[in-house]
C-alpha positions as CSV (number, residue, x, y, z in Angstrom):
1,M,-19.7,5.7,-62.0
2,V,-22.1,6.9,-59.4
3,E,-21.6,3.8,-57.3
4,L,-17.8,4.3,-57.6
5,H,-18.1,7.6,-55.7
6,R,-19.4,5.7,-52.7
7,Y,-15.8,4.5,-52.1
8,S,-13.9,6.9,-49.8
9,F,-10.8,7.0,-52.0
10,I,-12.8,8.1,-55.1
11,R,-14.6,10.7,-53.0
12,I,-11.4,12.1,-51.5
13,T,-9.8,12.2,-55.0
14,R,-12.7,14.2,-56.4
15,Q,-12.7,16.7,-53.5
16,T,-8.9,17.1,-53.7
17,L,-8.9,17.7,-57.5
18,I,-11.7,20.3,-57.1
19,M,-9.6,22.2,-54.5
20,L,-6.4,21.9,-56.6
21,F,-8.0,23.4,-59.8
22,P,-7.4,27.2,-59.0
23,I,-3.8,26.5,-58.1
24,V,-3.2,24.4,-61.2
25,F,-5.0,27.0,-63.4
26,I,-2.7,29.8,-62.2
27,G,0.3,27.6,-62.8
28,T,-0.9,26.5,-66.3
29,M,-1.5,30.1,-67.3
30,A,1.9,31.2,-66.1
31,K,3.5,28.3,-68.0
32,M,1.6,29.1,-71.1
33,L,2.5,32.8,-71.0
34,L,6.1,32.0,-70.4
35,K,6.5,29.5,-73.1
36,T,4.4,31.0,-75.9
37,V,4.5,34.8,-75.2
38,F,7.8,35.6,-73.5
39,K,10.2,33.0,-74.9
40,P,12.1,33.7,-78.2
41,D,10.9,30.3,-79.6
42,G,7.2,31.0,-78.6
43,F,4.4,31.1,-81.1
44,I,2.9,34.4,-80.0
45,F,6.3,36.0,-79.3
46,N,7.1,35.5,-83.0
47,I,3.8,36.4,-84.7
48,A,3.3,39.5,-82.4
49,F,7.0,40.6,-83.0
50,L,7.6,40.9,-79.2
51,D,11.4,40.9,-79.8
52,V,11.1,44.7,-79.4
53,I,10.7,44.1,-75.6
54,P,14.0,45.1,-73.9
55,Q,16.0,42.0,-72.7
56,S,16.1,43.3,-69.1
57,V,12.3,43.6,-69.0
58,L,11.9,40.2,-70.7
59,R,14.2,38.5,-68.2
60,I,12.1,40.0,-65.3
61,I,8.9,38.8,-66.8
62,Q,10.4,35.3,-67.4
63,F,11.6,35.2,-63.8
64,I,8.1,36.1,-62.4
65,L,6.2,33.6,-64.7
66,G,8.7,30.9,-64.1
67,S,8.5,31.4,-60.3
68,I,4.7,31.2,-60.3
69,S,4.9,28.0,-62.4
70,Q,7.4,26.4,-60.1
71,L,5.6,27.3,-56.9
72,T,2.3,26.0,-58.2
73,L,2.9,23.1,-60.6
74,G,6.4,22.4,-59.4
75,V,5.3,21.7,-55.8
76,L,1.7,20.5,-56.6
77,G,2.4,17.3,-54.6
78,I,2.6,19.4,-51.4
79,Y,-0.9,20.9,-52.0
80,T,-2.3,17.5,-53.0
81,V,-1.1,15.5,-50.0
82,Y,-2.3,18.1,-47.6
83,M,-5.8,18.2,-49.2
84,A,-6.1,14.4,-49.5
85,A,-5.0,13.8,-45.9
86,K,-7.3,16.5,-44.6
87,F,-10.4,15.4,-46.5
88,T,-9.8,11.8,-45.5
89,A,-9.5,12.6,-41.8
90,K,-12.5,14.9,-41.8
91,L,-14.6,12.2,-43.5
92,Y,-14.2,10.2,-40.3
93,H,-14.5,13.2,-38.0
94,R,-10.8,13.3,-37.2
95,D,-8.4,16.3,-37.1
96,G,-8.0,17.2,-40.8
97,K,-5.5,20.0,-40.3
98,F,-3.0,18.0,-38.3
99,A,-3.5,15.1,-40.8
100,G,-2.7,17.5,-43.7
101,I,0.5,18.8,-41.9
102,T,1.5,15.2,-41.3
103,G,1.1,14.5,-45.0
104,I,3.4,17.4,-46.0
105,L,6.0,16.2,-43.5
106,A,5.8,12.6,-45.0
107,L,6.1,13.8,-48.6
108,L,9.1,16.1,-47.8
109,L,10.8,13.3,-46.0
110,M,10.3,10.8,-48.8
111,A,11.4,13.3,-51.5
112,Y,14.5,14.6,-49.7
113,R,17.7,13.4,-51.4
114,Y,19.7,12.2,-48.4
115,G,23.5,12.5,-48.9
116,K,23.0,14.2,-52.3
117,T,22.7,17.7,-51.1
118,P,25.1,20.1,-52.9
119,A,27.2,22.4,-50.7
120,T,25.8,25.6,-52.4
121,Y,22.2,24.6,-51.8
122,P,21.1,23.2,-48.4
123,L,17.9,21.4,-49.6
124,N,17.5,19.0,-52.5
125,F,14.4,17.0,-53.4
126,Y,13.3,14.5,-56.0
127,Q,11.2,16.8,-58.1
128,R,9.1,14.0,-59.5
129,L,7.6,13.3,-56.1
130,L,6.9,17.0,-55.3
131,G,5.6,17.9,-58.8
132,G,2.3,17.1,-60.5
133,N,3.8,14.1,-62.3
134,G,3.5,12.0,-59.1
135,L,-0.2,12.8,-58.4
136,L,-1.4,9.2,-58.0
137,I,1.3,8.4,-55.5
138,V,0.7,11.5,-53.5
139,L,-3.0,11.0,-53.4
140,V,-2.6,7.5,-52.1
141,L,-0.1,8.8,-49.5
142,G,-2.5,11.5,-48.3
143,Y,-5.4,9.0,-48.1
144,A,-3.3,6.5,-46.1
145,I,-2.3,9.2,-43.6
146,G,-5.9,10.2,-43.2
147,Q,-6.8,6.6,-42.5
148,L,-4.0,6.4,-39.9
149,Y,-5.6,9.4,-38.1
150,R,-8.9,7.6,-38.3
151,W,-7.6,4.6,-36.4
152,L,-5.1,6.2,-34.0
153,T,-6.8,9.5,-32.9
154,P,-10.2,10.2,-31.2
155,P,-13.1,11.8,-33.0
156,K,-13.2,15.6,-33.1
157,Y,-16.6,17.2,-32.5
158,G,-17.9,20.7,-31.6
159,N,-17.3,24.2,-32.8
160,N,-14.7,25.3,-30.2
161,T,-11.8,23.2,-31.5
162,N,-9.4,26.1,-31.7
163,S,-9.4,27.0,-28.0
164,F,-6.1,26.6,-26.2
165,P,-7.1,23.4,-24.3
166,S,-8.6,21.9,-27.4
167,L,-5.5,22.7,-29.5
168,Q,-3.2,21.2,-26.8
169,E,-5.3,18.0,-26.8
170,R,-5.3,17.9,-30.6
171,A,-1.5,18.3,-30.7
172,F,-0.8,15.5,-28.2
173,S,-3.3,13.2,-30.0
174,S,-1.4,13.7,-33.2
175,M,2.0,12.7,-31.8
176,L,1.6,9.0,-32.4
177,P,0.5,9.1,-36.1
178,I,3.2,11.7,-36.7
179,L,5.9,9.5,-35.2
180,I,4.8,6.5,-37.1
181,V,4.6,8.4,-40.4
182,T,8.1,9.9,-39.8
183,V,9.7,6.5,-39.3
184,I,7.9,4.9,-42.3
185,S,8.7,7.9,-44.5
186,V,12.4,7.9,-43.7
187,V,12.6,4.1,-44.4
188,I,11.0,4.7,-47.8
189,A,13.3,7.6,-48.5
190,M,16.3,5.5,-47.8
191,L,15.1,2.8,-50.2
192,L,14.6,5.5,-52.9
193,N,18.0,7.0,-52.3
194,S,19.9,3.7,-52.3
195,S,18.3,1.6,-55.0
196,T,17.3,1.8,-58.7
197,I,13.6,1.8,-57.9
198,Y,13.2,5.6,-58.1
199,H,15.5,5.9,-61.1
200,A,13.4,3.3,-63.0
201,W,10.1,5.1,-62.2
202,A,11.5,8.5,-62.9
203,T,12.8,7.6,-66.3
204,S,9.9,5.5,-67.4
205,Y,7.9,8.4,-68.8
206,S,10.9,9.9,-70.7
207,S,11.7,6.5,-72.1
208,L,8.1,6.1,-73.5
209,V,8.4,9.6,-75.0
210,N,11.6,8.6,-76.8
211,V,10.0,5.5,-78.2
212,A,6.8,7.2,-79.2
213,Q,8.5,10.1,-80.9
214,D,11.8,8.8,-82.3
215,H,10.9,5.3,-83.5
216,R,10.4,4.7,-87.2
217,Q,8.1,1.6,-86.8
218,L,4.5,2.7,-86.5
219,W,3.3,-0.2,-84.2
220,L,5.9,0.7,-81.6
221,T,4.9,4.4,-81.8
222,L,1.3,3.4,-81.2
223,L,2.1,1.1,-78.2
224,A,4.3,3.8,-76.6
225,S,1.6,6.5,-77.2
226,I,-0.9,4.3,-75.4
227,G,1.5,4.0,-72.5
228,L,2.0,7.8,-72.4
229,E,-1.7,8.5,-72.5
230,L,-2.4,6.0,-69.7
231,M,0.3,7.5,-67.5
232,D,-1.1,11.0,-68.0
233,W,-4.6,9.7,-67.1
234,L,-3.1,8.2,-63.9
235,G,-1.5,11.5,-63.0
236,L,2.0,10.1,-63.6
237,G,2.8,12.1,-66.7
238,V,4.4,15.5,-67.1
239,P,1.9,18.3,-66.3
240,Y,3.1,20.7,-69.0
241,N,2.9,20.6,-72.7
242,Y,4.0,17.8,-74.9
243,T,7.7,18.1,-75.8
244,T,8.6,17.1,-79.3
245,L,12.0,15.7,-80.1
246,T,13.6,17.9,-82.8
247,A,17.2,16.9,-82.4
248,S,17.0,13.1,-83.2
249,E,18.8,11.6,-86.1
250,S,15.5,10.7,-87.9
251,F,13.9,14.1,-87.5
252,T,17.1,15.8,-88.7
253,A,17.2,13.5,-91.8
254,N,13.6,14.4,-92.7
255,L,14.3,18.1,-92.2
256,N,17.5,18.1,-94.2
257,Y,15.7,16.3,-97.1
258,A,12.8,18.8,-97.1
259,L,15.2,21.8,-97.1
260,A,17.4,20.3,-99.8
261,H,14.5,19.4,-102.1
262,G,12.0,22.1,-101.2
263,T,9.2,19.6,-100.5
264,P,8.1,17.4,-97.6
265,W,6.5,14.7,-99.8
266,N,9.4,12.2,-100.1
267,V,11.2,12.5,-96.8
268,P,13.0,9.2,-95.7
269,Y,11.0,8.6,-92.6
270,K,7.3,9.3,-93.4
271,Y,5.9,7.7,-90.2
272,L,8.2,9.2,-87.6
273,G,6.5,9.2,-84.2
274,S,7.2,12.7,-83.3
275,S,5.8,14.2,-86.5
276,L,2.7,12.0,-86.5
277,Y,1.9,12.6,-82.8
278,N,2.6,16.3,-82.6
279,S,0.9,17.0,-85.9
280,F,-2.3,15.0,-85.6
281,A,-2.7,13.8,-82.0
282,N,-1.7,16.9,-80.1
283,F,-4.9,19.1,-80.4
284,G,-4.8,20.7,-77.0
285,G,-2.1,18.5,-75.6
286,D,-2.3,14.8,-74.8
287,G,-5.7,13.1,-75.2
288,L,-6.9,15.7,-77.8
289,I,-8.3,17.8,-74.9
290,L,-9.1,20.7,-77.3
291,A,-11.8,18.5,-78.9
292,L,-13.2,17.8,-75.4
293,I,-13.3,21.5,-74.6
294,V,-15.3,22.2,-77.7
295,A,-17.6,19.3,-77.0
296,L,-18.2,20.7,-73.5
297,L,-18.8,24.2,-74.7
298,I,-21.5,23.1,-77.2
299,T,-23.3,20.6,-74.9
300,S,-23.0,21.6,-71.3
301,N,-24.1,25.2,-70.9
302,G,-24.4,26.4,-67.2
303,T,-22.7,23.4,-65.6
304,Y,-19.5,23.2,-63.6
305,M,-17.8,21.4,-66.4
306,H,-18.8,24.1,-68.8
307,R,-17.3,26.7,-66.5
308,V,-14.0,24.8,-66.4
309,A,-14.0,24.4,-70.2
310,R,-14.4,28.2,-70.5
311,W,-11.7,29.1,-68.1
312,T,-9.2,26.6,-69.6
313,A,-10.0,27.0,-73.3
314,L,-7.2,29.5,-73.9
315,P,-4.2,27.5,-72.4
316,T,-5.6,24.3,-73.9
317,L,-5.7,26.0,-77.4
318,F,-1.9,26.4,-77.0
319,N,-1.5,22.8,-75.9
320,F,-1.2,23.5,-72.1
321,N,-3.9,21.2,-70.8
322,Y,-3.1,20.4,-67.2
323,A,-5.7,22.7,-65.8
324,T,-8.4,21.0,-67.8
325,M,-7.1,17.6,-66.7
326,I,-7.4,18.5,-63.1
327,G,-10.5,20.7,-63.3
328,L,-13.0,18.5,-65.1
329,P,-11.4,16.1,-64.0
330,I,-9.9,13.8,-66.7
331,V,-7.3,12.4,-64.4
332,F,-8.7,9.2,-62.7
333,N,-12.0,9.6,-64.5
334,P,-13.0,6.3,-66.1
335,L,-15.6,8.0,-68.3
336,F,-12.9,9.8,-70.3
337,L,-10.4,6.9,-70.3
338,V,-11.4,5.4,-73.7
339,P,-11.4,8.6,-75.8
340,F,-8.4,10.0,-74.0
341,I,-6.3,7.0,-74.9
342,F,-7.7,5.8,-78.2
343,L,-8.7,8.9,-80.1
344,P,-5.0,10.0,-80.5
345,I,-4.3,6.4,-81.7
346,F,-7.1,6.7,-84.3
347,N,-5.7,10.1,-85.4
348,I,-2.2,8.7,-85.9
349,L,-3.5,5.7,-87.9
350,F,-5.8,7.8,-90.0
351,A,-3.0,10.3,-90.7
352,S,-0.6,7.4,-91.5
353,L,-3.1,6.0,-94.0
354,A,-3.5,9.5,-95.6
355,I,0.3,9.8,-95.9
356,A,0.5,6.2,-97.4
357,V,-1.9,7.1,-100.2
358,H,-0.3,10.5,-100.8
359,L,-3.4,12.4,-99.7
360,I,-1.2,14.5,-97.4
361,P,2.6,15.0,-97.0
362,P,4.6,14.2,-93.8
363,T,5.4,17.1,-91.5
364,P,9.2,17.4,-91.3
365,Y,9.6,21.1,-90.2
366,P,9.8,22.1,-86.6
367,V,7.1,24.5,-85.3
368,L,7.2,27.2,-82.6
369,Q,6.4,26.3,-79.0
370,G,2.7,26.8,-78.2
371,T,1.5,26.5,-81.8
372,P,-2.2,25.7,-81.7
373,G,-2.8,22.0,-82.3
374,P,-4.8,22.3,-85.6
375,L,-2.0,24.5,-87.1
376,I,0.9,22.3,-86.2
377,S,0.6,20.1,-89.3
378,F,0.0,23.2,-91.5
379,L,3.1,24.9,-90.4
380,G,5.1,21.6,-90.2
381,T,4.6,21.2,-93.9
382,N,5.5,24.8,-94.7
383,G,1.9,25.8,-95.4
384,N,0.3,22.8,-97.2
385,W,-3.5,23.7,-97.3
386,G,-4.5,20.1,-97.8
387,V,-3.0,19.0,-94.5
388,L,-4.7,21.9,-92.7
389,I,-8.1,20.8,-94.1
390,F,-7.3,17.2,-93.1
391,S,-6.4,18.3,-89.5
392,L,-9.6,20.3,-89.2
393,V,-11.6,17.2,-90.3
394,L,-9.8,15.1,-87.7
395,L,-10.6,17.7,-85.0
396,L,-14.3,17.6,-86.0
397,I,-14.3,13.8,-85.8
398,D,-12.7,14.0,-82.4
399,I,-15.2,16.5,-81.1
400,M,-18.1,14.3,-82.3
401,A,-16.5,11.3,-80.7
402,Y,-16.2,13.1,-77.3
403,I,-19.8,14.3,-77.2
404,P,-21.4,10.9,-76.1
405,F,-18.8,10.7,-73.2
406,V,-19.5,14.4,-72.3
407,K,-23.3,13.6,-72.1
408,M,-22.6,10.6,-69.8
409,A,-20.3,12.7,-67.7
410,L,-23.0,15.4,-67.3
411,Q,-25.5,12.8,-66.2
412,V,-23.1,11.5,-63.6
413,E,-22.4,15.0,-62.4
414,N,-26.1,15.7,-61.9
415,R,-26.5,12.4,-60.0
416,L,-23.5,13.1,-57.8
417,N,-24.8,16.7,-57.0
418,L,-28.1,15.3,-56.0
419,Q,-26.4,12.8,-53.7
420,E,-24.3,15.5,-52.1
421,Q,-27.4,17.5,-51.4
422,D,-29.0,14.5,-49.7
423,V,-25.9,14.0,-47.6
424,V,-25.9,17.7,-46.5
425,S,-29.6,17.6,-45.6
426,H,-29.1,14.5,-43.5
427,E,-26.1,16.0,-41.7
428,E,-28.2,19.2,-41.0
429,N,-31.1,17.1,-39.7
430,D,-28.7,15.1,-37.4
């Protein structure tokens, strides 16, 4: 892991994610408050009886929180490409600010929907490119633009780089890479607008969600879940909370049976993907991040990762984990890849076995949005205490499984911090 950080792309990714964390944290908190506190189907809205809030006030609060969420998480790609291009150019002593601006231009050109602009709205973009669910692609784009500045522009030294003569020289030096990036971006945009490539990529995640949640065969649910976790780890998933299908034919059949018979024990589809995943593999969102948060809080006092865990514990409890994914980071971090992908699979298999031997019932009832992960199965069975105890045992197992990976991550963090101090001291000596 320490050796991996010697590669420039890994280093740039780490720097970019650290800089993105405050923005992602604000967006995640706004999303959590909007969905759980100020929406009629939200968990806190219902248990705190917030329906007494006047509708006019509620709409204003929803507008404010929705706007904050859209202007942070909804355009996260713009912040990401700027940071990645800037850090890459600065690594080679090139003009980072102009590289960052060029990155923003490239992303907007690629995301613009040419010929698909409605008359009532002058700008229309592919949201998947601008949002946080295209993080890997945007990071690669920013890194490539920084490399372009490395090869096509002269080095930038000295402290007086913002004087008028220096700014003029920097502007003209950036003309060639900006022109090249503009041409390439427009070509890519035309391909995205005229072919099925973008559509296939944009629908891949939702297709996996449908298979993972609505399929009645356990092995397909497991395979699709692995695909979802992997896409989230690669920064290609949806940076919000996990969305559960409650309008499918199978879910409706289970719900109708439970309502008609007053019990969830003998529903027709006991191993429905949406019920299994949401009830037993959604503790803190995808990857069981709540277990990781607890493992960090009990093993990493005083470290950067501990501070991130403290700040993000509240939204993660309500299954909004994107700030944790970016802040630690979990995205692109090989140390957390194994538990992030396979612990949810273990939980699903263990829960399926418990259902098969009639230790716990299936969970056919829908739950409120933002329900804390360990309570989802309890409320999804209309208050079965056995399934609550089972979920808490699963959470404890997940915490214990994450602890060795947390200890390794802390060792890597310490080694990297020592390396950074050595780099700074060498630069100061030079």
